[in-house]
C-alpha positions as semicolon CSV with decimal commas, in nm:
position;residue;x (nm);y (nm);z (nm)
1;M;0,000;0,000;0,000
2;K;0,127;0,347;-0,090
3;K;0,236;0,572;0,193
4;L;0,229;0,954;0,175
5;L;0,465;1,159;0,390
6;L;0,340;1,507;0,478
7;I;0,580;1,759;0,632
8;L;0,349;1,984;0,826
9;L;0,599;2,219;0,983
10;C;0,968;2,284;0,953
11;L;1,153;2,486;1,213
12;P;1,340;2,708;1,217
13;I;1,230;2,882;0,897
14;I;1,133;3,223;1,027
15;G;1,371;3,496;1,133
16;F;1,284;3,834;1,278
17;G;1,388;4,163;1,117
18;Q;1,556;4,471;1,255
19;G;1,241;4,671;1,326
20;W;1,032;4,785;1,621
21;T;0,832;5,085;1,745
22;Q;0,833;5,255;2,085
23;T;0,644;5,544;2,240
24;F;0,750;5,769;2,527
25;G;0,556;6,020;2,729
26;A;0,311;6,085;3,007
27;A;-0,053;6,186;3,022
28;Y;-0,015;6,511;2,830
29;Y;0,134;6,630;2,502
30;D;0,488;6,502;2,429
31;E;0,663;6,539;2,097
32;G;0,983;6,406;1,939
33;R;1,165;6,648;1,711
34;S;1,513;6,503;1,648
35;V;1,689;6,165;1,670
36;Q;2,044;6,040;1,619
37;Q;2,207;5,701;1,657
38;T;2,473;5,714;1,928
39;T;2,817;5,556;1,927
40;D;2,699;5,274;2,158
41;G;2,434;5,169;1,904
42;G;2,146;5,329;2,093
43;Y;1,954;5,648;2,017
44;I;1,926;6,001;2,154
45;I;1,600;6,193;2,109
46;T;1,492;6,545;2,190
47;G;1,162;6,725;2,178
48;Y;0,940;6,858;2,453
49;R;0,703;6,731;2,717
50;M;0,400;6,897;2,875
51;A;0,344;6,908;3,249
52;A;0,013;6,902;3,433
53;N;0,008;7,283;3,446
54;L;0,046;7,282;3,062
55;T;0,399;7,427;3,059
56;R;0,646;7,260;2,822
57;N;1,002;7,156;2,898
58;V;1,286;7,021;2,683
59;Y;1,267;6,640;2,676
60;L;1,584;6,431;2,629
61;I;1,556;6,052;2,599
62;K;1,835;5,794;2,567
63;T;1,752;5,440;2,453
64;D;1,946;5,126;2,384
65;G;1,961;4,968;2,038
66;N;1,617;4,811;2,084
67;G;1,451;5,139;2,176
68;I;1,429;5,055;2,546
69;E;1,459;5,371;2,753
70;Q;1,780;5,396;2,955
71;W;1,712;5,741;3,098
72;N;1,526;6,064;3,030
73;K;1,582;6,422;3,138
74;S;1,378;6,742;3,138
75;F;1,521;7,093;3,118
76;G;1,339;7,416;3,177
77;S;1,108;7,564;3,435
78;P;0,767;7,494;3,589
79;I;0,663;7,846;3,494
80;Y;0,784;7,907;3,137
81;N;0,793;7,705;2,816
82;F;1,116;7,546;2,691
83;Y;1,134;7,351;2,363
84;G;1,397;7,112;2,223
85;N;1,419;7,107;1,843
86;S;1,754;6,947;1,760
87;V;2,006;6,714;1,926
88;Q;2,348;6,581;1,834
89;Q;2,598;6,362;2,014
90;T;2,920;6,556;2,065
91;T;3,279;6,439;2,029
92;D;3,317;6,404;2,408
93;G;3,028;6,155;2,421
94;G;2,779;6,408;2,557
95;Y;2,493;6,586;2,382
96;I;2,408;6,933;2,253
97;I;2,043;7,041;2,229
98;A;1,906;7,353;2,061
99;G;1,559;7,498;2,090
100;F;1,409;7,804;2,246
101;T;1,274;7,939;2,572
102;E;0,997;8,185;2,649
103;S;1,140;8,264;2,991
104;L;1,337;8,574;2,892
105;G;1,267;8,868;2,666
106;A;0,943;8,973;2,506
107;G;0,910;8,667;2,286
108;G;1,182;8,418;2,376
109;D;1,544;8,327;2,304
110;V;1,748;8,057;2,142
111;Y;1,818;7,799;2,413
112;L;2,127;7,577;2,409
113;I;2,198;7,291;2,654
114;K;2,516;7,085;2,684
115;T;2,506;6,757;2,878
116;D;2,744;6,476;2,954
117;G;2,687;6,121;2,830
118;N;2,432;6,054;3,106
119;G;2,223;6,358;3,026
120;I;2,352;6,560;3,323
121;Q;2,353;6,929;3,235
122;L;2,701;7,082;3,208
123;W;2,588;7,426;3,100
124;E;2,298;7,609;2,938
125;A;2,300;7,924;2,730
126;W;2,030;8,174;2,648
127;L;2,126;8,347;2,326
128;P;1,929;8,672;2,312
129;N;1,982;8,874;1,997
130;T;2,198;9,178;2,066
131;N;1,959;9,417;1,889
132;T;1,628;9,390;2,078
133;T;1,432;9,152;2,300
134;E;1,189;9,012;2,041
135;A;1,153;8,640;1,975
136;D;1,443;8,421;1,858
137;V;1,413;8,045;1,795
138;G;1,676;7,774;1,744
139;S;1,570;7,504;1,496
140;S;1,891;7,313;1,424
141;V;2,234;7,268;1,584
142;Q;2,559;7,101;1,478
143;Q;2,897;7,076;1,645
144;T;3,163;7,243;1,430
145;T;3,517;7,130;1,361
146;D;3,657;7,384;1,610
147;G;3,455;7,226;1,893
148;G;3,195;7,502;1,897
149;Y;2,840;7,497;1,763
150;I;2,641;7,645;1,476
151;I;2,269;7,711;1,519
152;T;2,003;7,826;1,276
153;G;1,644;7,929;1,330
154;W;1,467;8,259;1,304
155;T;1,472;8,596;1,470
156;M;1,238;8,891;1,512
157;S;1,504;9,093;1,695
158;F;1,699;9,279;1,431
159;S;1,627;9,650;1,449
160;N;1,576;9,688;1,073
161;L;1,272;9,462;1,081
162;T;0,913;9,579;1,085
163;W;0,742;9,371;1,353
164;P;0,604;9,105;1,337
165;K;0,850;8,971;1,078
166;Q;1,098;8,686;1,097
167;N;1,444;8,658;0,943
168;V;1,670;8,355;0,912
169;Y;1,903;8,356;1,213
170;L;2,254;8,204;1,216
171;V;2,452;8,197;1,541
172;K;2,803;8,065;1,609
173;V;2,899;7,986;1,967
174;S;3,213;7,858;2,134
175;S;3,254;7,516;2,296
176;N;3,131;7,672;2,623
177;G;2,823;7,829;2,467
178;Y;2,950;8,188;2,437
179;K;2,821;8,375;2,135
180;M;3,096;8,449;1,880
181;W;2,887;8,607;1,605
182;E;2,534;8,622;1,467
183;K;2,387;8,687;1,122
184;D;2,042;8,735;0,978
185;F;1,914;8,683;0,625
186;G;1,599;8,819;0,467
187;E;1,423;9,146;0,393
188;A;1,301;9,421;0,626
189;W;0,939;9,393;0,516
190;N;0,638;9,211;0,653
191;D;0,736;8,877;0,498
192;D;0,876;8,585;0,696
193;D;1,207;8,411;0,631
194;I;1,287;8,106;0,847
195;G;1,593;7,883;0,892
196;S;1,507;7,516;0,954
197;S;1,833;7,323;0,908
198;V;2,207;7,396;0,911
199;Q;2,521;7,194;0,839
200;Q;2,888;7,284;0,830
201;T;3,023;7,221;0,480
202;T;3,355;7,068;0,381
203;D;3,502;7,412;0,302
204;G;3,441;7,528;0,661
205;G;3,136;7,736;0,574
206;Y;2,768;7,662;0,633
207;I;2,461;7,561;0,436
208;I;2,116;7,663;0,559
209;A;1,775;7,555;0,432
210;G;1,443;7,710;0,522
211;S;1,160;7,913;0,380
212;T;1,127;8,265;0,240
213;Q;0,838;8,494;0,162
214;S;1,073;8,779;0,069
215;F;1,219;8,626;-0,245
216;G;1,119;8,379;-0,514
217;N;0,801;8,310;-0,707
218;G;0,514;8,243;-0,471
219;S;0,365;8,294;-0,128
220;G;0,659;8,097;0,009
221;D;0,968;7,937;-0,145
222;V;1,244;7,700;-0,036
223;Y;1,536;7,918;0,077
224;L;1,895;7,792;0,044
225;I;2,181;8,001;0,183
226;K;2,555;7,931;0,159
227;T;2,793;8,122;0,385
228;D;3,163;8,129;0,453
229;G;3,310;8,032;0,788
230;S;3,227;8,377;0,931
231;G;2,859;8,352;0,837
232;D;2,880;8,599;0,547
233;S;2,656;8,507;0,254
234;L;2,828;8,366;-0,055
235;W;2,507;8,297;-0,245
236;T;2,135;8,236;-0,194
237;K;1,886;8,038;-0,401
238;T;1,509;7,993;-0,399
239;F;1,301;7,706;-0,532
240;G;0,928;7,681;-0,583
241;G;0,626;7,787;-0,780
242;T;0,331;8,016;-0,727
243;G;0,202;7,834;-0,418
244;G;0,345;7,792;-0,071
245;D;0,673;7,598;-0,062
246;G;0,930;7,553;0,214
247;G;1,250;7,370;0,305
248;S;1,284;7,166;0,625
249;S;1,615;6,982;0,597
250;V;1,946;7,007;0,408
251;Q;2,258;6,793;0,381
252;Q;2,575;6,827;0,177
253;T;2,605;6,526;-0,051
254;T;2,914;6,325;-0,137
255;D;2,946;6,500;-0,476
256;G;2,973;6,840;-0,306
257;G;2,618;6,941;-0,385
258;Y;2,314;6,956;-0,158
259;I;1,992;6,763;-0,099
260;I;1,691;6,952;0,043
261;A;1,359;6,816;0,163
262;G;1,048;7,012;0,239
263;S;0,693;7,065;0,121
264;T;0,530;7,212;-0,188
265;Q;0,186;7,341;-0,272
266;S;0,301;7,445;-0,620
267;F;0,376;7,105;-0,771
268;G;0,266;6,743;-0,732
269;N;-0,063;6,565;-0,689
270;G;-0,245;6,709;-0,390
271;S;-0,291;7,017;-0,175
272;G;0,065;6,958;-0,050
273;D;0,342;6,715;-0,145
274;V;0,685;6,613;-0,022
275;Y;0,941;6,824;-0,212
276;L;1,291;6,690;-0,283
277;I;1,555;6,909;-0,450
278;K;1,908;6,817;-0,558
279;T;2,155;7,094;-0,638
280;D;2,516;7,120;-0,740
281;G;2,779;7,284;-0,521
282;S;2,671;7,630;-0,640
283;G;2,309;7,573;-0,541
284;D;2,181;7,534;-0,897
285;S;1,902;7,279;-0,930
286;L;1,993;6,947;-1,091
287;W;1,650;6,790;-1,041
288;T;1,337;6,813;-0,827
289;K;1,087;6,546;-0,726
290;T;0,752;6,540;-0,549
291;F;0,590;6,256;-0,357
292;G;0,237;6,221;-0,228
293;G;-0,125;6,162;-0,313
294;G;-0,438;6,366;-0,345
295;A;-0,437;6,511;0,007
296;N;-0,177;6,700;0,212
297;D;0,173;6,548;0,246
298;G;0,503;6,702;0,352
299;G;0,871;6,632;0,413
300;S;1,051;6,703;0,741
301;S;1,396;6,541;0,713
302;V;1,632;6,396;0,451
303;Q;1,964;6,211;0,456
304;Q;2,184;6,066;0,185
305;T;2,213;5,690;0,225
306;T;2,520;5,471;0,181
307;D;2,399;5,349;-0,160
308;G;2,394;5,707;-0,289
309;G;2,018;5,743;-0,263
310;Y;1,809;5,934;-0,011
311;I;1,578;5,861;0,282
312;I;1,301;6,110;0,366
313;T;1,048;6,128;0,644
314;G;0,750;6,353;0,701
315;W;0,377;6,303;0,709
316;T;0,099;6,191;0,476
317;M;-0,275;6,245;0,473
318;S;-0,302;6,064;0,141
319;F;-0,196;5,715;0,253
320;G;-0,197;5,504;0,568
321;N;-0,440;5,435;0,849
322;G;-0,528;5,764;1,014
323;F;-0,590;6,132;0,958
324;S;-0,214;6,161;0,909
325;D;0,062;5,899;0,922
326;V;0,440;5,897;0,942
327;Y;0,567;5,888;0,582
328;L;0,899;5,720;0,493
329;I;1,031;5,737;0,136
330;K;1,344;5,580;-0,012
331;T;1,480;5,701;-0,346
332;D;1,776;5,622;-0,565
333;G;2,047;5,877;-0,641
334;S;1,829;6,041;-0,907
335;G;1,538;6,090;-0,671
336;T;1,328;5,812;-0,821
337;E;1,115;5,644;-0,556
338;Q;1,219;5,287;-0,472
339;W;0,964;5,233;-0,197
340;S;0,753;5,415;0,059
341;K;0,600;5,316;0,392
342;T;0,351;5,461;0,637
343;F;0,333;5,413;1,013
344;G;0,066;5,510;1,261
345;G;-0,272;5,445;1,411
346;G;-0,615;5,589;1,356
347;A;-0,544;5,954;1,436
348;N;-0,246;6,191;1,387
349;D;0,111;6,065;1,346
350;V;0,399;6,271;1,208
351;G;0,764;6,197;1,128
352;S;1,010;6,473;1,219
353;S;1,360;6,327;1,181
354;V;1,524;6,030;1,007
355;Q;1,873;5,879;0,996
356;Q;2,022;5,569;0,838
357;T;2,156;5,335;1,107
358;T;2,477;5,134;1,105
359;D;2,290;4,811;1,025
360;G;2,155;4,966;0,703
361;G;1,809;5,032;0,847
362;Y;1,648;5,360;0,950
363;I;1,550;5,535;1,272
364;I;1,261;5,783;1,270
365;V;1,120;6,002;1,545
366;G;0,805;6,208;1,556
367;N;0,486;6,215;1,754
368;S;0,176;6,000;1,766
369;V;-0,178;6,049;1,891
370;M;-0,257;5,690;1,780
371;S;-0,630;5,696;1,852
372;T;-0,918;5,911;1,731
373;S;-1,077;5,863;2,075
374;N;-0,801;6,080;2,220
375;A;-1,016;6,391;2,187
376;S;-0,791;6,612;2,399
377;G;-0,509;6,564;2,149
378;E;-0,246;6,422;2,386
379;S;0,041;6,261;2,201
380;D;0,358;6,064;2,269
381;V;0,708;6,066;2,128
382;Y;0,702;5,805;1,851
383;L;1,026;5,614;1,773
384;I;1,034;5,377;1,476
385;K;1,318;5,144;1,373
386;T;1,301;4,975;1,033
387;D;1,518;4,745;0,831
388;G;1,678;4,856;0,504
389;N;1,350;4,807;0,318
390;G;1,147;5,017;0,559
391;N;0,986;4,720;0,732
392;V;0,925;4,714;1,105
393;T;0,883;4,334;1,094
394;S;1,011;4,096;0,830
395;T;1,048;3,723;0,764
396;F;1,314;3,529;0,583
397;N;1,402;3,166;0,521
398;I;1,686;3,006;0,715
399;P;1,847;2,736;0,498
400;I;1,831;2,381;0,633
401;N;2,168;2,221;0,703
402;P;2,199;1,926;0,460
403;N;2,446;1,753;0,695
404;R;2,227;1,760;1,004
405;K;2,162;1,431;1,184
406;L;1,840;1,303;1,335
407;Q;1,868;1,274;1,714
408;K;1,526;1,142;1,807
409;T;1,160;1,123;1,713
410;V;0,886;1,227;1,958
411;D;0,509;1,248;1,955
412;I;0,318;1,573;1,997
413;L;0,345;1,540;2,376
414;G;0,725;1,515;2,357
415;K;0,748;1,145;2,434
416;E;1,006;0,953;2,233
417;T;0,839;0,723;1,981
418;K;0,880;0,537;1,653
419;P;0,712;0,646;1,329
420;Q;0,357;0,512;1,291
421;T;0,107;0,562;1,011
422;N;-0,162;0,830;1,053
423;T;0,005;0,961;1,369
424;P;0,180;1,301;1,388
425;L;0,545;1,291;1,491
426;I;0,825;1,541;1,543
427;E;1,181;1,479;1,431
428;I;1,452;1,660;1,630
429;Y;1,793;1,717;1,468
430;D;2,137;1,787;1,612
431;D;2,140;2,151;1,484
432;G;1,827;2,236;1,686
433;S;1,587;2,226;1,390
434;T;1,266;2,022;1,399
435;E;1,020;1,884;1,148
436;K;0,661;1,783;1,214
437;K;0,547;1,495;0,992
438;I;0,259;1,254;0,940
439;I;0,271;0,934;0,733
440;I;-0,066;0,872;0,565
441;E;-0,133;0,521;0,444
């Protein structure tokens, strides 16, 4: 009589990917604005957290490589608002955070915090503009090659401005947080110009991306400014159409040019799209791309990846599960989309910052409301780790060792047995793999 052997299950055949998600926060509104992988393989995050009396303080979170919180710190005051917008690990193993505070002046000041590797504050610096006491905000910080720091944001404090108007603000400070010089860029009219991202360039100068209403074609344009090492403008460029466009993130690319991410209402499919611009070293456009659907989508952060392409995060109202979702887009070196992913629940989720990690995956931070039942709008810091294909979870086949040897055969209760027809059995091999079989006669 013919016998049929069925292999019902073979283990191990499933492996787990590099991805996970974590949230951090309390009962009120908490937001993640910036993330970086640290030298120990973990992550450092900044943003802000809201207290019971509704004041906001700078929020600094350190996690291990699996996103498990190791410690968190708050900086600020129970009376005034303090915000963290940008964080970077420094060469001494500590951290530098830039944001702003409403505790001094008429509108607030750039706020800079230096900590050690455990998040213990070493010093803090308020950086009021030397002209007046109007509002100044720090959006982005980077440690410079001289050990100091460069910050961009926006200012309402220059005396040639007609209030309420914002200019791009660039501030250089020493390693101890003392202001060395400051610059502003824009026009003295009632149009806003904002700096969102800054990076020191290979020639020792700086590249700034943001938004301008003073120059360009429309109600707002992407604003790209290149300076020398003293902060003096070498050239400026604008990009956009007749609608509202803005830049959120810039990085110098390996070819000496620049990649900028932001949002556009002038081009694309919907009421707003992710806007990606590649320029040469002189700021002249090489190509532009838009990404999105029929609703409102935008880009917050971009980085060149090790394969020469780009990774972008932001938000989408066109795709995903909720009102808005975290939007992750991978392109090749020409800006052509290779894949995109969304992350979130049924309400509002936004991606603010992305970085490629040493394992080839990506780390994203933002904020998440997660549920439409959360009527009061409380949110948490949202940390997402993906593999190189943007997956939070993945499966893959583990090859079976052809030289493995059978150790024993057991029944489904684990009792050693001999093969019998029409009875399930489990074969256990010397490499730890197992197979579940049944012989049908």
